[in-house]
C-alpha positions in Angstrom: 0.0 0.0 0.0 1.6 3.2 -1.1 1.3 6.4 0.9 1.9 8.6 -2.1 0.8 6.6 -5.2 -0.3 9.7 -6.9 2.9 10.3 -8.9 1.8 8.1 -11.8 3.0 9.2 -15.2 0.2 7.3 -16.9 -2.3 9.6 -15.2 -0.5 12.9 -15.2 -0.7 14.5 -18.6 -1.4 17.7 -20.4 -5.0 17.5 -21.5 -4.7 20.1 -24.2 -1.2 20.3 -25.5 -2.2 22.6 -28.3 -3.5 25.2 -25.9 -0.3 26.1 -24.1 0.2 29.6 -23.1 3.3 31.5 -22.1 3.9 30.9 -18.4 5.3 34.3 -18.0 1.8 35.7 -18.4 0.4 33.6 -15.5 -0.1 35.0 -12.1 2.9 33.8 -10.2 3.4 33.2 -6.5 5.0 36.6 -5.7 7.7 35.1 -3.5 8.8 32.5 -6.1 11.8 34.3 -7.6 13.0 35.8 -4.3 12.8 32.5 -2.5 14.7 30.3 -5.0 17.9 31.4 -3.3 16.4 30.7 0.1 15.9 27.0 -0.6 19.1 26.2 1.2 20.7 23.0 0.0 21.0 21.4 3.4 24.8 21.1 2.9 25.0 24.8 3.6 23.1 24.2 6.8 25.8 21.7 8.0 28.3 24.6 8.1 26.0 26.4 10.6 25.8 23.4 12.9 29.3 24.0 14.3 27.7 26.7 16.4 24.3 25.2 16.9 22.9 21.9 18.2 19.9 20.1 16.5 18.1 20.9 13.3 17.8 24.5 12.3 14.3 25.7 11.5 13.9 28.9 9.6 11.4 31.4 11.1 8.4 32.3 9.0 8.3 35.9 8.0 5.5 38.2 6.9 2.9 36.7 4.6 2.1 39.8 2.5 3.9 38.2 -0.5 6.9 40.5 -0.4 9.3 38.9 2.0 8.1 35.4 2.9 10.6 33.0 4.5 10.3 29.2 4.0 9.2 27.9 7.4 10.1 24.2 6.6 13.1 22.4 7.9 16.1 21.8 5.5 17.8 18.4 5.3 20.9 17.2 3.7 20.8 14.3 1.3 22.9 12.3 3.7 20.4 12.8 6.5 17.5 11.5 4.3 19.5 8.6 3.0 20.1 7.6 6.6 16.4 8.0 7.5 15.4 5.7 4.6 18.2 3.2 5.1 19.8 4.4 1.9 16.4 4.3 0.1 16.3 0.5 0.3 13.4 -1.2 -1.6 11.8 -2.4 1.6 11.1 1.3 2.5 9.4 2.1 -0.8 5.8 3.2 -0.4 4.9 4.3 -3.9 6.3 5.1 -7.3 5.2 7.1 -10.3 6.0 9.8 -12.8 7.3 12.3 -10.2 9.6 9.9 -8.4 9.5 7.5 -5.5 8.2 7.8 -1.9 9.9 6.1 1.0 9.1 5.5 4.6 11.8 6.7 6.9 12.7 7.7 10.4 14.6 10.9 11.2 17.6 10.2 13.3 17.5 13.6 14.9 14.0 13.3 16.3 12.9 9.7 15.7 9.9 10.9 13.8 8.5 8.5 11.2 8.1 10.4 7.8 7.4 9.9 4.1 10.3 11.0 1.9 9.5 11.9 -1.7 12.5 11.7 -3.9 11.8 13.5 -7.2 13.0 11.8 -10.4 15.5 14.2 -12.0 14.0 13.2 -15.4 10.4 13.0 -14.1 7.4 15.2 -14.5 7.9 17.4 -11.5 10.6 20.0 -12.1 12.2 22.7 -10.0 9.1 24.9 -10.5 6.7 22.4 -9.1 9.1 21.5 -6.3 9.3 25.2 -5.3 5.5 25.7 -5.5 4.9 22.7 -3.3 7.5 23.9 -0.7 6.0 27.4 -0.7 2.4 26.3 -0.6 2.8 23.8 2.2 5.0 26.2 4.2 2.4 28.9 4.2 -0.8 26.9 4.3 -1.7 24.9 7.5 -5.0 23.1 8.1 -6.2 19.9 9.7 -7.1 18.5 6.2 -3.8 19.4 4.4 -0.8 17.2 4.7 2.0 18.6 6.8 5.3 19.4 5.1 8.2 18.8 7.5 11.0 19.9 5.3 12.9 19.5 2.1 16.3 18.9 0.5 17.8 20.8 -2.3 21.3 19.3 -2.1 23.0 19.7 -5.4 20.7 18.3 -8.1 18.7 16.2 -5.5 15.2 17.4 -4.8 13.4 15.7 -1.9 10.3 16.5 0.2 9.7 15.3 3.7 6.1 14.9 4.9 4.3 13.6 7.9 3.7 9.8 7.5 0.1 8.9 6.8 -0.3 5.3 8.0 -3.4 4.4 6.0 -2.1 5.4 2.6 -4.4 7.0 0.1 -8.1 7.0 -0.5 -7.4 5.1 -3.8 -5.8 2.3 -1.8 -9.0 1.7 0.1 -11.6 2.4 -2.6 -10.4 1.3 -6.0 -9.1 -2.1 -7.2 -9.5 -3.7 -3.8 -8.2 -7.2 -3.4 -10.9 -9.7 -2.5 -9.7 -10.1 1.1 -9.7 -6.3 1.8 -12.7 -4.9 3.7 -14.3 -2.0 1.7 -14.9 1.3 3.3 -18.4 1.5 5.0 -20.9 4.3 4.2 -20.1 6.4 7.3 -16.4 6.4 6.6 -16.9 7.4 3.0 -19.0 10.4 4.1 -16.4 11.3 6.7 -13.6 11.3 4.2 -15.7 13.4 1.7 -16.5 16.0 4.3 -12.9 16.3 5.5 -11.5 16.6 2.0 -14.1 19.2 1.2 -13.0 21.2 4.3 -9.4 21.1 3.0 -10.6 22.6 -0.3 -12.7 25.2 1.6 -9.6 26.3 3.4 -7.7 26.8 0.1 -10.6 28.6 -1.6 -12.1 30.7 1.2 -9.5 31.1 4.0 -6.3 31.4 2.1 -5.6 34.9 0.7 -5.3 35.0 -2.2 -7.3 31.9 -2.8 -5.5 28.8 -3.9 -6.8 26.5 -6.7 -5.6 23.0 -6.0 -5.9 21.8 -9.6 -5.1 18.1 -8.9 -7.9 16.9 -6.7 -8.1 13.1 -7.1 -8.4 10.0 -4.9 -4.7 9.2 -5.0 -3.9 12.7 -3.6 -6.2 12.3 -0.6 -4.1 10.7 2.2 -5.6 9.0 5.2 -4.4 9.2 8.8 -5.5 7.4 11.9 -9.3 7.1 12.0 -9.4 7.8 8.2 -8.7 11.5 8.7 -8.3 12.8 5.2 -5.6 15.2 4.1 -4.9 16.7 0.7 -1.3 16.2 -0.6 0.8 17.0 -3.6 0.6 20.7 -4.2 3.0 20.9 -7.2 0.2 22.0 -9.6 -1.5 24.4 -7.2 -2.2 28.0 -8.5 -3.1 31.2 -6.9 -6.6 32.1 -7.8 -8.0 35.2 -9.5 -8.0 38.4 -7.5 -9.8 41.8 -7.8 -12.2 41.9 -10.7 -10.6 38.9 -12.5 -12.9 35.9 -12.9 -10.3 33.3 -13.8 -6.7 32.5 -14.2 -5.4 31.5 -17.6 -2.8 28.8 -17.5 -1.6 25.7 -19.3 -4.0 22.8 -18.9 -2.4 20.3 -16.5 -4.0 17.6 -14.3 -5.3 14.1 -14.5 -7.7 12.9 -17.2 -11.1 12.2 -15.9 -11.0 14.7 -13.1 -10.5 18.0 -14.9 -13.4 20.4 -15.3 -14.6 20.6 -19.0 -14.2 24.4 -19.3 -10.7 24.2 -17.9 -9.7 21.4 -20.3 -11.1 23.3 -23.3 -10.0 26.9 -22.6 -7.3 26.8 -19.9 -9.4 29.2 -17.8 -9.1 28.1 -14.2 -11.4 29.0 -11.3 -12.3 27.6 -7.9 -15.3 25.9 -9.6 -12.7 23.8 -11.5 -11.8 22.2 -8.1 -15.4 21.7 -7.3 -15.9 19.7 -10.4 -12.9 17.5 -9.5 -14.3 17.1 -6.0 -17.6 15.9 -7.6 -15.8 13.2 -9.5 -14.0 12.0 -6.4 -17.3 12.0 -4.5 -18.8 9.9 -7.2 -15.9 7.5 -6.8 -16.7 7.3 -3.1 -20.4 6.6 -3.8 -20.0 4.2 -6.7 -16.6 2.5 -6.0 -15.7 3.1 -9.6 -12.6 4.9 -11.1 -13.0 8.2 -12.8 -11.6 6.5 -15.9 -11.6 2.7 -16.2 -10.8 1.0 -19.4 -11.8 -2.4 -18.1 -15.4 -1.3 -18.0 -17.7 -1.9 -21.0 -17.9 0.7 -23.7 -20.0 3.6 -22.5 -19.1 3.0 -18.9 -15.4 3.8 -18.9 -15.9 7.5 -18.0 -17.5 7.7 -14.6 -19.3 11.0 -15.1 -20.6 10.0 -18.6 -21.9 6.8 -17.2 -23.5 8.3 -14.1 -25.2 11.4 -15.5 -28.1 9.8 -17.3 -29.1 7.9 -14.1 -29.4 11.1 -12.1 -32.8 11.7 -13.7 -34.3 8.3 -12.8 -34.8 7.6 -9.1 -35.3 3.9 -9.8 -31.7 3.7 -11.0 -30.1 5.4 -7.9 -29.3 2.1 -6.2 -27.3 1.1 -9.3 -25.0 4.0 -8.5 -24.1 2.7 -5.1 -20.9 0.7 -4.7 -22.0 -3.0 -4.9 -19.4 -3.8 -2.2 -21.5 -2.0 0.3 -24.0 -4.8 -0.2 -27.0 -2.5 0.4 -25.6 -1.2 3.7 -26.3 2.4 3.2 -29.3 4.8 3.9 -31.4 5.2 0.8 -32.2 8.8 1.7 -28.5 9.5 2.4 -27.7 8.0 -1.0 -30.2 10.4 -2.7 -28.7 13.4 -0.9 -25.1 12.4 -1.7 -26.0 11.9 -5.3 -27.6 15.4 -5.3 -24.4 17.0 -4.1 -22.3 15.0 -6.6 -24.5 15.9 -9.5 -24.4 19.6 -8.7 -20.6 19.5 -8.4 -20.2 18.0 -11.9 -22.5 20.4 -13.7 -21.2 21.2 -17.2 -21.5 24.9 -16.6 -19.1 26.2 -13.9 -21.6 28.9 -12.8 -24.2 26.3 -11.8 -21.8 24.4 -9.5 -22.1 25.2 -5.8 -19.2 26.9 -3.9 -17.2 24.5 -1.8 -18.4 26.1 1.4 -22.0 25.0 0.5 -20.7 21.5 -0.3 -19.0 21.4 3.2 -22.4 22.3 4.8 -24.2 19.5 3.1 -21.5 16.9 3.6 -20.9 17.8 7.2 -24.6 17.0 7.7 -24.4 13.7 5.9 -21.3 12.7 7.8 -23.0 13.5 11.1 -25.9 11.2 10.3 -24.3 7.9 11.4 -25.8 5.0 9.6 -26.5 1.8 11.5 -27.1 -1.2 9.2 -29.0 -2.9 12.0 -31.7 -0.2 12.0 -35.0 -1.1 10.5 -35.8 0.3 7.0 -38.4 2.6 8.6 -35.7 4.6 10.4 -32.9 4.4 7.7 -31.8 7.7 6.3 -32.4 9.7 9.4 -36.2 9.6 10.0 -37.3 12.7 11.9 -33.7 13.8 12.5 -32.5 13.0 8.9 -32.7 16.5 7.5 -31.2 19.9 7.3 -33.6 22.5 8.4 -34.6 25.2 6.0 -33.0 27.8 8.1 -29.6 26.1 8.6 -27.0 28.0 6.7 -23.4 27.0 5.9 -20.3 28.7 4.6 -19.6 29.7 1.0 -22.3 31.8 -0.6 -24.6 31.3 2.4 -27.0 29.2 0.2 -29.5 27.3 2.3 -29.6 23.6 1.7 -33.0 22.1 2.1 -32.6 18.3 2.5 -35.9 18.1 4.3 -39.1 17.3 2.4 -40.4 14.8 0.0 -38.5 12.1 -1.8 -38.9 14.2 -5.0 -36.7 16.9 -3.3 -34.0 14.3 -2.8 -33.6 13.8 -6.5 -30.3 15.3 -7.8 -32.2 16.8 -10.7 -34.7 18.6 -8.3 -31.9 19.8 -6.0 -29.9 21.1 -9.0 -32.9 23.0 -10.2 -33.4 24.5 -6.7 -29.8 25.6 -6.6 -30.0 27.2 -10.1 -33.0 29.1 -8.9 -31.1 30.3 -5.8 -28.2 31.4 -8.0 -30.5 33.6 -10.1 -32.0 35.0 -6.9 -28.5 35.8 -5.6 -27.5 37.5 -8.8 -30.7 39.6 -8.7 -30.0 40.6 -5.1 -26.4 41.5 -5.9 -27.5 43.7 -8.8 -30.1 45.4 -6.6 -27.5 46.2 -4.0 -25.2 47.6 -6.5 -27.9 49.8 -8.0 -28.9 51.0 -4.5 -25.3 51.9 -3.6 -24.8 53.8 -6.9 -28.1 55.7 -6.3 -27.0 56.7 -2.8 -23.6 57.8 -4.1 -25.2 60.0 -6.7 -27.6 61.4 -4.1 -24.8 62.3 -1.7 -22.9 64.0 -4.6 -26.0 65.9 -5.6 -26.6 67.0 -2.0 -23.0 68.1 -1.6 -23.2 70.2 -4.8 -26.3 71.9 -3.6 -24.8 72.9 -0.3 
């Protein structure tokens, strides 16, 4: 079981090679150029140890984008070779297009870590290495993997993360061996809710917002109790600021997870991540891969296969992972499919904000399913609902998961959200008109006086 099986060259590819743009025109992390020199090699740090005991940790500086110091610890290649027993095969956790990941133990502290050794001829170059160091040095959240340090010793590039003992979501969800127990419904909802909270932090709490750009099941790592954490930030981008609606960039990511508008135009927004989240959530519900060439023709693309069934309630049980063997709340399944269907809408504007997704999934995760309950009480019964007045983050949209079975249909819920979006636009336009009117009134009154 690999802790970082996400570095697979067969999955990582440019989805639109003919649509490349000059990277010099992209919004860059403002500290990138100034911090290249600050990525100390680790060998330099050894010179400082004559006057200091123990590992040196650089102090974080201001985060206004003008003078940000790397807060992660620096290691020498020799230290990481010792931690992994000289990168012996027995320590190997995963391997792919970006390099190999090993389990190790730091001699200085005894901490168990995951060491990602980048392939010098692989897909992740100096730019992606630097982006990942910067992002994970500045961003800290319960649902983001913790970067302990890095090594830039000569031409060696290594990243040191906290060790995630349960590997990735992909290890527990897709291509399971017959003797491995599948994830139960409650755990799946817990993982989905936690991963959504990680995205919410990137979109709504980070300033400027960060677009993850590579949300997939192999990049969701699992700690004790199946606590999910997002990993691998090499493709992350700073989101649009001011009056900009999107970021234009080369199309990078994993086939099957990328939002259609991003794949076609290279225009990246936070809603692109929401689409990718919807694909992973569908994987959690169905137990199917985003792209699976072993499936019959017409069923190889998960989204293409699932979409037609969203409009027929009688087919909803066909969307549930057969390995669950019916051990899931039918009402919970309806509501989970409603969230997934809204996240994978073709039009980015009709997808919910991730804060609204967190609200819905936090509710679903809180409704513990007991397979021993009678069918009468499955799905929550009296308590299985979100009240009409319960509000979440994001846009403040109200999710009404109470009501008739018709309202549980993904199609009905999507229609409700589209109606809410139109209402929100109308309210915003009215507010803008009112503010402009008041400004003109004040100017007029000032001129008269």
